[in-house]
C-alpha positions as CSV (number, residue, x, y, z in Angstrom):
1,M,-66.0,-0.2,-125.8
2,A,-68.7,-2.9,-126.5
3,E,-66.2,-4.9,-128.5
4,G,-63.7,-4.8,-125.5
5,G,-66.4,-6.0,-123.2
6,R,-67.2,-8.9,-125.5
7,D,-63.5,-9.8,-125.6
8,L,-63.3,-9.9,-121.8
9,A,-66.3,-12.1,-121.5
10,R,-64.9,-14.5,-124.1
11,R,-61.6,-14.8,-122.3
12,S,-63.4,-15.4,-119.0
13,R,-65.4,-18.3,-120.6
14,D,-62.2,-19.7,-122.0
15,A,-60.5,-19.6,-118.6
16,L,-63.5,-21.4,-116.9
17,R,-63.3,-24.1,-119.6
18,L,-59.6,-24.6,-118.9
19,L,-60.4,-25.0,-115.1
20,F,-62.7,-27.9,-116.0
21,H,-60.0,-29.4,-118.3
22,P,-56.9,-29.4,-116.0
23,R,-54.8,-31.5,-118.5
24,R,-55.4,-29.0,-121.3
25,L,-54.6,-26.2,-118.8
26,W,-51.4,-27.8,-117.7
27,R,-50.4,-28.5,-121.4
28,E,-51.3,-25.2,-123.0
29,H,-50.9,-22.7,-120.1
30,R,-48.4,-24.3,-117.6
31,P,-47.3,-21.0,-115.9
32,W,-51.0,-20.2,-115.1
33,A,-51.5,-23.7,-113.8
34,I,-48.5,-23.5,-111.5
35,G,-49.8,-20.1,-110.2
36,L,-53.2,-21.4,-109.5
37,I,-51.8,-24.4,-107.6
38,V,-49.6,-22.1,-105.5
39,G,-52.5,-19.8,-104.8
40,A,-54.7,-22.7,-103.8
41,V,-52.0,-24.0,-101.4
42,V,-51.7,-20.6,-99.8
43,V,-55.4,-20.3,-99.4
44,V,-55.8,-23.7,-97.8
45,A,-52.8,-23.1,-95.5
46,G,-54.4,-19.8,-94.4
47,V,-57.6,-21.5,-93.6
48,V,-55.9,-24.2,-91.6
49,I,-53.8,-21.7,-89.6
50,A,-56.9,-19.6,-88.9
51,Y,-58.8,-22.7,-87.7
52,E,-56.0,-23.7,-85.4
53,E,-55.8,-20.3,-83.9
54,L,-59.6,-19.9,-83.4
55,K,-60.7,-23.4,-82.4
56,R,-61.5,-24.5,-78.7
57,P,-58.1,-24.9,-76.8
58,A,-57.2,-28.5,-75.8
59,D,-57.2,-29.5,-72.1
60,V,-53.9,-29.1,-70.3
61,H,-52.1,-32.0,-68.5
62,N,-48.8,-30.5,-67.2
63,E,-46.9,-33.4,-65.8
64,D,-44.2,-31.2,-64.3
65,A,-46.7,-29.0,-62.5
66,I,-48.6,-32.1,-61.3
67,R,-45.4,-33.5,-59.7
68,H,-45.0,-30.3,-57.7
69,F,-48.6,-30.4,-56.3
70,K,-48.7,-29.6,-52.6
71,P,-52.0,-30.6,-50.9
72,Q,-53.1,-28.5,-48.0
73,K,-55.2,-29.6,-45.0
74,P,-58.8,-28.2,-45.1
75,P,-59.4,-25.5,-42.5
76,P,-60.7,-26.8,-39.2
77,P,-64.4,-26.4,-38.6
78,K,-65.3,-23.3,-36.7
79,E,-65.4,-24.0,-33.0
80,P,-68.9,-23.5,-31.5
81,K,-69.3,-20.6,-29.2
82,T,-71.1,-22.4,-26.5
83,V,-71.8,-26.0,-25.3
84,N,-75.2,-27.2,-24.3
85,W,-76.0,-28.4,-20.7
86,P,-79.4,-30.0,-21.7
87,I,-80.2,-32.1,-18.6
88,F,-79.6,-32.1,-14.9
89,G,-76.1,-33.3,-14.5
90,F,-74.8,-32.1,-17.9
91,N,-74.6,-35.4,-19.7
92,N,-76.5,-38.8,-19.6
93,A,-73.9,-40.2,-17.2
94,R,-74.7,-37.2,-14.9
95,T,-71.0,-36.6,-14.2
96,R,-71.7,-32.8,-13.7
97,Y,-68.3,-31.9,-15.1
98,L,-67.6,-29.5,-18.0
99,P,-63.9,-29.5,-19.0
100,V,-63.5,-26.1,-20.4
101,K,-60.7,-23.5,-20.4
102,G,-60.9,-20.0,-19.2
103,I,-63.9,-20.1,-16.9
104,K,-62.4,-19.1,-13.6
105,P,-62.5,-16.2,-11.2
106,P,-62.6,-13.3,-11.0
107,F,-66.1,-13.0,-12.4
108,R,-68.3,-10.0,-13.2
109,K,-72.0,-10.1,-13.0
110,I,-73.8,-9.7,-16.4
111,W,-77.4,-10.0,-15.1
112,R,-79.6,-11.4,-12.4
113,F,-83.1,-12.9,-12.7
114,T,-85.0,-12.9,-9.4
115,D,-88.4,-14.3,-8.4
116,R,-90.1,-15.2,-5.2
117,P,-90.5,-19.0,-5.3
118,L,-87.7,-21.3,-4.4
119,L,-85.4,-22.7,-7.1
120,E,-84.5,-26.0,-5.7
121,F,-83.0,-27.4,-9.0
122,P,-80.7,-25.6,-11.5
123,P,-81.6,-24.5,-15.0
124,I,-80.5,-26.2,-18.2
125,Y,-78.9,-24.4,-21.1
126,V,-79.5,-25.1,-24.8
127,G,-78.8,-22.9,-27.8
128,G,-78.6,-19.5,-26.0
129,K,-81.6,-20.1,-23.7
130,L,-82.0,-21.2,-20.1
131,Y,-85.0,-23.4,-19.0
132,F,-86.0,-24.1,-15.5
133,V,-89.0,-24.8,-13.2
134,N,-89.5,-23.1,-9.8
135,N,-90.9,-24.8,-6.7
136,S,-94.4,-23.4,-7.4
137,G,-94.5,-25.2,-10.7
138,F,-93.9,-22.3,-13.2
139,A,-91.6,-23.2,-16.1
140,Y,-89.5,-20.4,-17.6
141,A,-87.4,-19.7,-20.7
142,L,-84.7,-17.0,-20.4
143,E,-82.5,-15.4,-23.0
144,A,-79.0,-16.4,-21.8
145,D,-77.3,-13.2,-23.0
146,T,-79.7,-10.8,-21.2
147,G,-81.8,-12.7,-18.7
148,K,-84.9,-11.6,-20.4
149,V,-88.0,-13.8,-19.8
150,L,-89.0,-15.3,-23.2
151,W,-92.0,-17.2,-21.8
152,K,-93.5,-18.4,-18.5
153,R,-96.0,-21.3,-18.2
154,R,-97.6,-23.0,-15.2
155,V,-97.0,-26.8,-15.4
156,G,-97.9,-27.8,-11.9
157,R,-98.3,-26.7,-8.2
158,L,-95.1,-28.2,-6.7
159,N,-91.9,-29.0,-8.5
160,A,-88.4,-30.2,-7.4
161,S,-86.6,-31.1,-10.6
162,S,-84.9,-29.8,-13.8
163,P,-86.4,-30.2,-17.2
164,A,-84.8,-32.3,-20.0
165,Y,-84.3,-30.9,-23.5
166,Y,-84.6,-33.1,-26.6
167,N,-85.3,-32.1,-30.2
168,H,-86.8,-28.7,-29.4
169,R,-89.0,-30.1,-26.7
170,L,-88.9,-30.0,-22.9
171,Y,-89.9,-32.8,-20.6
172,I,-90.9,-32.0,-17.0
173,V,-92.1,-34.1,-14.1
174,N,-94.0,-32.7,-11.2
175,L,-94.7,-33.6,-7.5
176,E,-98.1,-32.1,-7.5
177,P,-100.0,-33.1,-9.4
178,G,-98.0,-36.2,-10.2
179,H,-97.6,-36.0,-14.0
180,I,-95.2,-35.5,-16.8
181,V,-95.5,-32.7,-19.3
182,K,-94.1,-32.1,-22.8
183,L,-93.6,-28.5,-23.9
184,D,-92.6,-26.8,-27.0
185,A,-89.2,-25.2,-26.0
186,K,-89.7,-22.2,-28.3
187,T,-93.2,-21.1,-27.0
188,G,-93.8,-23.1,-23.8
189,R,-97.0,-24.5,-25.3
190,T,-98.1,-27.8,-23.8
191,I,-97.9,-30.7,-26.3
192,W,-99.1,-33.5,-24.1
193,K,-99.5,-34.3,-20.4
194,R,-99.7,-37.7,-18.8
195,D,-100.8,-38.6,-15.3
196,L,-98.4,-40.8,-13.2
197,P,-99.2,-43.2,-10.3
198,G,-97.4,-41.0,-7.8
199,R,-95.4,-37.8,-7.3
200,A,-92.2,-37.4,-9.3
201,E,-89.1,-35.3,-8.6
202,S,-86.7,-37.5,-10.7
203,S,-85.2,-35.1,-13.3
204,P,-85.9,-36.8,-16.7
205,L,-83.4,-38.2,-19.2
206,V,-84.2,-38.6,-22.9
207,I,-82.4,-41.1,-25.1
208,D,-83.5,-42.2,-28.6
209,R,-87.1,-40.9,-28.4
210,T,-87.6,-42.4,-24.9
211,V,-87.9,-40.4,-21.7
212,Y,-86.8,-42.0,-18.4
213,F,-87.6,-41.0,-14.9
214,G,-88.6,-42.4,-11.5
215,V,-91.8,-42.1,-9.5
216,E,-92.4,-42.1,-5.7
217,N,-94.5,-45.3,-6.0
218,G,-91.2,-47.1,-6.6
219,E,-91.4,-47.6,-10.4
220,L,-88.9,-46.5,-13.0
221,F,-90.6,-45.4,-16.2
222,A,-89.8,-45.4,-19.9
223,M,-92.2,-43.4,-22.1
224,S,-92.2,-42.5,-25.8
225,T,-91.5,-38.9,-26.5
226,G,-93.9,-38.8,-29.4
227,K,-97.2,-39.6,-27.7
228,G,-96.3,-40.2,-24.1
229,Q,-97.0,-43.9,-24.2
230,V,-95.5,-46.2,-21.5
231,R,-92.9,-48.4,-23.1
232,W,-92.2,-50.2,-19.8
233,S,-92.2,-49.6,-16.0
234,T,-90.1,-51.5,-13.6
235,P,-90.7,-51.7,-9.8
236,L,-87.6,-51.2,-7.8
237,G,-86.8,-51.5,-4.0
238,G,-88.6,-48.3,-2.8
239,P,-89.7,-44.8,-3.8
240,I,-87.5,-43.2,-6.4
241,K,-86.5,-39.6,-5.9
242,A,-83.1,-39.6,-7.6
243,A,-82.7,-39.1,-11.4
244,P,-81.5,-42.0,-13.4
245,A,-78.1,-41.9,-15.1
246,Y,-77.3,-43.8,-18.3
247,Y,-74.2,-45.6,-19.6
248,G,-73.6,-48.5,-21.9
249,G,-77.3,-49.4,-22.5
250,K,-78.2,-49.4,-18.8
251,L,-79.9,-47.0,-16.4
252,F,-78.6,-46.6,-12.9
253,V,-80.7,-45.2,-10.0
254,G,-81.0,-45.6,-6.3
255,D,-84.2,-45.9,-4.3
256,Y,-85.5,-45.1,-0.8
257,G,-85.4,-48.8,0.0
258,G,-81.6,-48.4,0.1
259,Y,-80.9,-50.2,-3.2
260,M,-78.8,-49.1,-6.2
261,N,-80.3,-50.6,-9.4
262,A,-79.1,-51.2,-12.9
263,V,-81.9,-51.6,-15.5
264,D,-81.8,-52.4,-19.2
265,A,-82.8,-49.2,-21.0
266,K,-84.5,-51.0,-23.9
267,T,-86.5,-53.7,-22.0
268,G,-86.8,-52.5,-18.5
269,K,-85.3,-55.7,-17.2
270,L,-83.6,-55.4,-13.8
271,V,-79.9,-56.3,-14.5
272,W,-78.7,-56.1,-10.9
273,Q,-79.7,-54.7,-7.5
274,S,-77.3,-54.0,-4.7
275,G,-78.0,-52.9,-1.1
276,S,-76.5,-50.2,1.0
277,L,-74.9,-50.7,4.5
278,G,-77.4,-48.5,6.4
279,P,-76.9,-46.6,9.6
280,G,-76.7,-49.7,11.8
281,F,-79.1,-51.3,14.3
282,G,-81.0,-52.9,11.4
283,G,-81.7,-49.7,9.6
284,S,-81.4,-49.2,5.9
285,G,-80.0,-46.3,3.9
286,A,-82.0,-44.3,1.3
287,F,-80.7,-42.9,-2.0
288,Y,-81.8,-39.4,-2.7
289,S,-78.5,-38.6,-4.4
290,T,-78.6,-38.8,-8.2
291,P,-75.7,-41.1,-9.3
292,A,-72.8,-40.3,-11.6
293,V,-71.3,-43.0,-13.8
294,A,-67.6,-43.1,-14.7
295,Y,-64.6,-45.4,-14.8
296,G,-66.8,-48.5,-14.7
297,R,-68.3,-47.4,-11.4
298,V,-71.6,-45.9,-10.2
299,Y,-71.1,-43.2,-7.5
300,A,-73.8,-41.9,-5.2
301,G,-74.4,-40.5,-1.7
302,N,-76.8,-42.0,0.7
303,N,-78.9,-40.9,3.7
304,D,-76.9,-43.2,5.9
305,A,-74.1,-40.6,5.5
306,R,-72.0,-42.7,3.2
307,V,-70.7,-42.3,-0.3
308,Y,-70.9,-45.5,-2.4
309,S,-69.0,-46.9,-5.4
310,Y,-70.6,-49.9,-7.3
311,D,-69.2,-51.8,-10.2
312,T,-71.4,-51.0,-13.3
313,A,-71.1,-54.6,-14.6
314,N,-72.4,-56.6,-11.6
315,G,-73.3,-54.2,-8.8
316,E,-70.4,-55.3,-6.6
317,L,-69.7,-52.7,-3.9
318,A,-66.1,-51.4,-4.5
319,W,-65.9,-49.1,-1.6
320,S,-67.9,-46.8,0.8
321,Y,-66.9,-43.7,2.7
322,S,-68.6,-42.3,5.8
323,T,-69.1,-38.5,6.0
324,G,-70.5,-36.8,9.2
325,G,-74.0,-36.3,7.9
326,Y,-76.6,-37.2,5.3
327,A,-75.1,-37.4,1.8
328,Y,-78.0,-36.1,-0.1
329,S,-75.7,-34.4,-2.5
330,G,-75.1,-35.8,-6.0
331,P,-71.4,-36.2,-6.9
332,A,-69.4,-34.5,-9.6
333,V,-66.8,-36.8,-11.1
334,A,-63.8,-35.5,-12.9
335,N,-60.3,-36.4,-14.2
336,T,-58.1,-33.5,-15.2
337,R,-54.5,-32.9,-16.2
338,H,-53.8,-31.6,-12.7
339,S,-55.9,-34.1,-10.6
340,P,-56.6,-37.9,-10.8
341,P,-60.1,-39.4,-11.2
342,T,-61.9,-37.9,-8.2
343,V,-65.4,-38.0,-6.8
344,F,-66.5,-34.6,-5.4
345,I,-69.5,-34.6,-3.0
346,G,-71.0,-32.6,-0.2
347,S,-72.6,-33.6,3.1
348,F,-75.0,-32.3,5.8
349,D,-71.9,-32.1,8.0
350,G,-71.0,-28.9,6.1
351,N,-68.0,-30.3,4.2
352,V,-67.0,-30.9,0.6
353,Y,-65.1,-34.1,0.0
354,A,-62.7,-35.0,-2.7
355,L,-62.4,-38.8,-2.8
356,D,-60.2,-41.0,-4.9
357,A,-62.5,-42.5,-7.5
358,K,-60.6,-45.8,-7.4
359,D,-60.5,-46.6,-3.7
360,G,-62.5,-43.9,-1.8
361,S,-59.5,-42.5,0.1
362,V,-59.8,-38.8,1.0
363,R,-57.7,-36.5,-1.2
364,W,-59.0,-33.4,0.6
365,S,-62.0,-32.1,2.5
366,R,-63.0,-28.5,3.0
367,S,-65.7,-26.6,4.9
368,A,-68.5,-25.2,2.8
369,G,-69.7,-23.0,5.6
370,G,-73.0,-24.8,6.0
371,Q,-75.0,-27.9,5.1
372,V,-74.5,-29.1,1.6
373,I,-77.8,-30.6,0.3
374,G,-77.7,-30.2,-3.4
375,S,-75.5,-31.7,-6.1
376,L,-72.0,-30.3,-6.9
377,S,-70.8,-29.3,-10.3
378,A,-67.4,-28.9,-11.8
379,V,-66.3,-26.4,-14.5
380,G,-62.7,-26.3,-15.8
381,D,-60.4,-26.9,-12.8
382,I,-62.9,-25.7,-10.2
383,V,-65.6,-27.7,-8.3
384,Y,-68.6,-25.7,-7.0
385,A,-70.9,-26.3,-4.0
386,A,-73.8,-24.4,-2.5
387,E,-74.6,-24.5,1.2
388,F,-78.0,-24.2,2.8
389,T,-77.2,-22.6,6.1
390,H,-75.9,-19.2,5.0
391,K,-77.0,-19.6,1.4
392,T,-73.6,-19.0,-0.4
393,T,-71.7,-20.7,-3.2
394,S,-68.0,-21.6,-3.1
395,G,-65.5,-22.9,-5.7
396,Y,-62.5,-25.0,-4.9
397,M,-59.5,-26.0,-7.0
398,M,-59.9,-29.7,-7.8
399,R,-56.2,-30.4,-7.2
400,S,-55.7,-28.8,-3.8
401,G,-59.1,-27.9,-2.4
402,K,-58.1,-24.3,-2.1
403,R,-61.2,-22.1,-2.1
404,V,-60.9,-19.6,-5.0
405,F,-64.5,-18.4,-5.3
406,R,-67.2,-17.3,-2.9
407,Y,-70.6,-15.7,-3.8
408,P,-73.3,-14.5,-1.5
409,Y,-76.1,-16.4,-3.3
410,G,-76.8,-20.1,-3.3
411,T,-78.9,-22.7,-1.5
412,Y,-79.2,-26.1,-3.2
413,S,-77.5,-26.5,-6.6
414,P,-74.4,-24.3,-7.4
415,V,-73.7,-23.5,-11.1
416,I,-74.0,-24.7,-14.7
417,S,-72.0,-23.3,-17.6
418,D,-72.3,-22.9,-21.4
419,G,-68.5,-22.8,-21.8
420,R,-68.5,-18.9,-21.7
421,R,-70.3,-18.1,-18.5
422,L,-71.5,-19.5,-15.2
423,Y,-75.1,-19.4,-14.3
424,L,-75.4,-19.5,-10.6
425,T,-78.6,-20.6,-8.8
426,G,-79.6,-18.8,-5.7
427,Y,-82.6,-19.4,-3.4
428,S,-84.9,-17.7,-5.9
429,S,-82.5,-16.2,-8.5
430,I,-80.2,-17.0,-11.4
431,T,-77.1,-14.9,-11.8
432,A,-75.0,-14.8,-15.0
433,L,-71.3,-14.4,-14.4
434,R,-68.5,-13.9,-17.0
435,P,-64.8,-14.2,-16.4
436,H,-63.0,-10.8,-16.5
437,R,-60.4,-12.3,-18.9
438,A,-62.3,-14.9,-20.9
439,V,-60.0,-17.0,-23.1
440,V,-62.5,-19.8,-23.6
441,A,-62.3,-23.0,-25.6
442,V,-65.2,-25.4,-25.6
443,A,-64.1,-28.1,-28.0
444,E,-63.0,-30.4,-25.2
445,A,-66.3,-29.8,-23.5
446,H,-68.2,-31.0,-26.6
447,R,-66.0,-34.2,-26.6
448,A,-66.8,-34.7,-22.9
449,H,-70.5,-34.3,-23.6
450,K,-70.3,-37.1,-26.2
451,R,-68.3,-39.4,-23.9
452,G,-70.7,-38.9,-21.1
453,N,-73.6,-39.6,-23.4
454,A,-71.9,-43.0,-24.3
455,R,-73.7,-44.3,-27.3
456,S,-77.0,-42.7,-26.4
457,G,-79.1,-40.4,-28.5
458,G,-79.2,-37.3,-26.4
459,G,-80.9,-34.3,-27.8
460,R,-78.9,-31.4,-29.3
461,A,-79.5,-27.9,-30.5
462,K,-77.3,-25.6,-32.4
463,R,-77.0,-22.0,-31.6
């Protein structure tokens, strides 16, 4: 047994010596050499095959599949549920027109907020909340879905204006005391307050961190939103009660001296000043009406009972139209698929007028049932007016003047909208109304808001 082991060990040593002398192996043991070569080739081939199977796969570049690639358009962004109405008049041009589909009668009441003091000016709507100031100087924030009071703050003793919303802040001017206040829109906390050289009922406008408004001492003001510093003030032709409108870098506002004015928004320089015709016998008119700017024109009512249309470039009077009473009312200006560019305005004579925006010719006129003092507003294909005598609100089809809506609340300003509902202002109430069949689209309303803001920096808030 031991001898056999020694023999195996000797043979193993001889085989190893042959591996180190391949020529001797090939010469003396050629069959073994061929076997070893074949075995080595098989082993190497197996290793190569195993590596190819197990290594990281190469990237694919399938030309045939690439040729059949069919790109798809990205899904459109989700349409917002509501549109903001952040200042008096809806947009910076104060056109008071919201082009939205589906907001039409019949309506159903969702809720009603009531309080004792007069609401002379309408609320604004931003991001699911309504903000307004009553005649006694109390500012409110309401939840738009429910009418719930979120906060209430006293900002003055007498107020006749709407707040302006910009970057989560509210800007409010007061008649008594004559000052401007900046509030936190979320809490109602006062951030700053600045005294003014007179009473103010000119609803503010905010563009690019500057707040604009008029004062009864006859000056148009521009103040910084940050600290409330005066950037400039420009004296005009008389006390300013109307709110300024903005378009193309200029502010447009009338005064109680009977002048319509265009002022450079950055510098405060008076660009042009045009008079009104007056009531005759040497008298002059007075502009209480907040103007609307559209189609290269400035439109406003006057206390001489006329409606005026001025060229925005040079102040040239394009046309005037005489109603039968004071034209305190601010106009709504609209152009729809069913009606041409039209100026809608009310008068103390108790009528609502639809005037051709180009030449002032009457398209239609309808009785409102009482004196129309406040501004009109237009939502969809309907223009709304409130009357003071019997305190009702009516809606008229823009195209025909047919009355399609009447509500037993209203006094000065009629309605605003968020694209889903109407918020109707009564003597001392706000009523939320929703269409029975609401198929509402607000995309065009957002585009109209941008057009009306015309290269301005109006504040926005997302819901």
